[in-house]
N, C-alpha and C positions, 0 to 999 in steps of 0.2 A: 736921163738919170742912169748912172752906172749900176750894173748888177754885180754884187759880190758873190763869188762861188765859195760856199762854206763846206768844208770837208768834215766828215764824221764817220765813226764806225757804224755798222749796220744794225746793231742790236737795238731792241726796243728801248732799252734804257739810254743808250747813246743818242738815239733819235729824240727821246724826250728831253734830255738836257740840251741837245742842240736846238730844240724848239725854243727853249728859254733864251738862248743866244740870238736866234733869228728874230724873236719878238723885240729884244733889246736893240738890235741893229736896225730893224725896220722902223722902230720908234725914232731913230735918229735920221730918218728920211732916206734910207738906202734900200734898194731892192736886193733880195737874197735868192740864190739858187742853191739847194742842198745837193752835195755830191757825196755818195757813199763810197768809202774806201775800206777794203778788206785787209785786216792786219794779220800778222803771223799768229797772234794769240787767237784770233777768230778761226783761222784755217786749221788749227790743231786744238780743238776744244777740250779734248780729254787729257792732253799731255800736262805734266807738272810744269809750272811756270819756270822754275829754275833749270829745266831740262831743254827748253826750246829756244831760248835766246837770252840776251843780256838785258840790261835796264831798258825800259821803254818798249817792251814787247807789244803793248796795245797802242802805241803811239807812232812808231817809226814809219809805217806805211803812209800814214796821214801826213807826217812831216815831209816825206819824200814827194808826195803829190803837191805839197805846198811849194817845195823848193823848185820842182821842175815846171811849175806854172799851171798845173791842172786845176788847182784851187787857189783862192786868195786868202782864205782864213781857215785855220784848223781849230776845231773845238775838241777839247780833251777834258776828261776827269783829271784834275791836277795831280792826283796820286798816281796816275798812270804814266806821267811824263818822265822820261829818263833824267838822270842828274845833269846831263849836258844836252840841251836841245840841239838839233841838227845845225851844223855850221851854215850861216847865211839866213837863219831865222831867229826870231826872238819872241818870248812870251810877253804879250803887250797888256792884257787886261784880264782881271778876275771878276767874275760876277759874284753877287752877294752869296756868302757861304750858307749852305743848308746845315741841318743837324749833323754834327760830327760823330755821333755815337754809333757803335755797332749794336745790333739786336740779335737775339736768339729766336730762331724759328724752329719749333719742335713739333713733332707729329702729334703728341699728346696735349700740346698747349702748356706743358709744364715749364717753369723757369729752369735755369741751369742747376740750381740746388735740388730740384725735384726730379731730375732725370735718373733713371736706374743706374746701378753700378755697372761700369763697363760700357756705358752708352757710346754709340758711334756719332760723333759730332763732326760732320764733314766740313772741311775748309781747304782751300788752296793756298792760304796765307800762312807763312811760317810765323809771322807776328801773332796772328790770332791763335794758332795752334799752341804756341808757347804760353800765351796768357791763359788759355783755357786749361792747360795742364797745371798751371800754377794755382788755379782756382779749384780744380777737380782733378787730382792726380790719377783717379781711376778711369777717367774717360779716355776713349780712343779718338784720334783726330785723323781719320783717313782722308786722302785727297778727294776733292770734289771739284769738277769743272763744269763749264756750261754757263749760259746766261742766268739771270736772276730767276726767271720763270722755270727754267730747267732744274735749277737747284731746289726750288720749292717743290716741284713735282717729285724729285728724287726722295725728298723727305716724306711727302705725303704717301708715296707708294711703298714706303718701308725700307728703301735702300739704306737710309740713315735715320737715326733717331732725331737728329736736329742738324741745323747748320747755322752759321753766323754770317750775317749780311750787313751792309751799311744802311742805316736808317734813311739817309738821304736818297739812296737809290730806290728804296721801297716807296718813299713818299712821292718821288717823281713818277713812279709807275702806278700810283694809286693803290698800293698793295699793303698798306700798314695794317690791314685786317689780319694778316698772318703772323704778326709779331706776338711772340710769347713773353718776351722780356726785353726791356731796354737795358743794356749793360752800361752801368755808370762808368764815367771816364776814369775814376780812380781804380777801377777793376779791369777795364779794357781800354787802354790808351790807343787812340786811332792812328792810322797810317798818316805820314806827312801828306798834307794836301787833301785829306779826306773831306768830302762834302763840298768841295770847291770846283768850279768850272773855269778853265782858263782858255783864253783866245790867243792864238799864235799867228804871226804874220811874217812875211819875208822882210829881212832887213833892207832898209832903203825905200820901202814902199810908203812914202811919207803921208799920202792922202789916206790910205787904208789905216795906217797906224794912228793918225789923228782921230779918225772916226772911232776906232776901238778904244783909244785912251779915254774918250769921253764916257765910256761905259764902265771904267775901272772902279771897283768898290775898294776904297783905300784900306779900311780895316782888314778886309779879307786878304788883300794883296800883301800888306806888311806882315801879317801872321804867316801866310804860306811861304813868302820869300824867306823868312827866317827858318822855317821848317825845312825848306829845300836846301838852304845853305848848310844846314846840319848834314843832310845826306851827301851833298857834294864834298864837304870837308872830310867825311868819313870814307868817301868812295863807295858808298853803299847804294845798291840799286833797289828797285821796287820789290824784288822777290826776297830780300833779306829781312831778318827779324828786327826791324827798327821801327819805333813808334815815336811820334812827336806831336805836340799841339802847342800853338802859340796863341796869344791874345794881346790886344792893344788896349791900354788904359792910361789915361792921364799923361799922354805923350811918351809912354814907354811900351816896348814890346817885350813880353815874357814868353819864354819857350821852355817847356819841360820835355825831356827826351828819355828814351829807354832803349836798351839793346838786350836781346835775350839769347842765352846760350842753349846748348843741346838740351831738349826736354825741360827747358826752363830751370835747369839745375842752378844757374846763376843769372841774375839780372843786374845790369848796371844802369843806374838812373842819375840824372842831374837836371838842374834848372839854372837858367841864366836870364838876366834882364838887361836892357839897354835902351838908348834913344830910339824912338820909333822911326826916325828918318835914316837909320842905319841897320835895317833888319838882318842883312847878311852878316854883319859883324857879330850880332847876337848869336846867330846860328853857328858861326865859326867858334865863338867862345864856348858855346855848349859842347861842340865837338871836341874842343881841347880838354874840357873838363872830363868828358867820357874817356878820351884817350889816356888821361892820367890814371884812370881806374882800370886800364887794361882792356879797353874795348876791342882793339884790333886782334888781340889773341882770342877774344870771345867770338868775334865775327869769323875769324879764320877757322875755328873749330866747327862753327855752325854750317860752313859751306864745304867742309872736307868730306 
């Protein structure tokens, strides 16, 4: 029996979500060896995301290991994959999506509305920062980096009053006990791909691709493919303030998207639906609708 070498980041969260992939692959009757790859985002844990690299800062080293043959399968958080996977590779399968919501973790246990004036809510996401300021104009949103455990510790030690994290990550780590508030989607639209795990393979590796395709969760795949098509059409990377969420129902995929300006002074939103068997077209239509409202001017200001 062949052994598949599966590449992952070394964080506890990355290993937890990789274990989900390992269990799924092994269920298909394939042995797995886990290989840890250190990414640029891991090597510079305190730097601002937009300062250290372009799109895919947490994925590129794993993709390179895949391309040069050190691993056979790459496991990613879908929201971390750049808008253009490395040439010679392809995103093959999505595992069933977990909770897409963001959550607030506060030192006092208070929800966002209960935080004191001027509270420091740490986040490394420009999307989250913009949405937080639209909900509470008085809060500060200083940069916070590090893995999930580190961010929780920084809040509990008093460096920050609160932070915002993905519910899916906390669930995978068994740390939902620290949640102070689940932020509803209509107040905190998630990042494209949030909550989903995607498996990537070398193009042309037909046996591996066939194994992985058997694991693909179609509703998750269609929704995330539409969300990623929006990013690709806008030319927006994972560090930019873009949010999107798709869902599939009755043979249609619907995607809502939003782009945020400096300090959330302006937000552009739109929604589009279309046939579920053409999710990329729906994402592209959504991007066109956002462009008609001046989204490129907004993104340009946000990165200047």
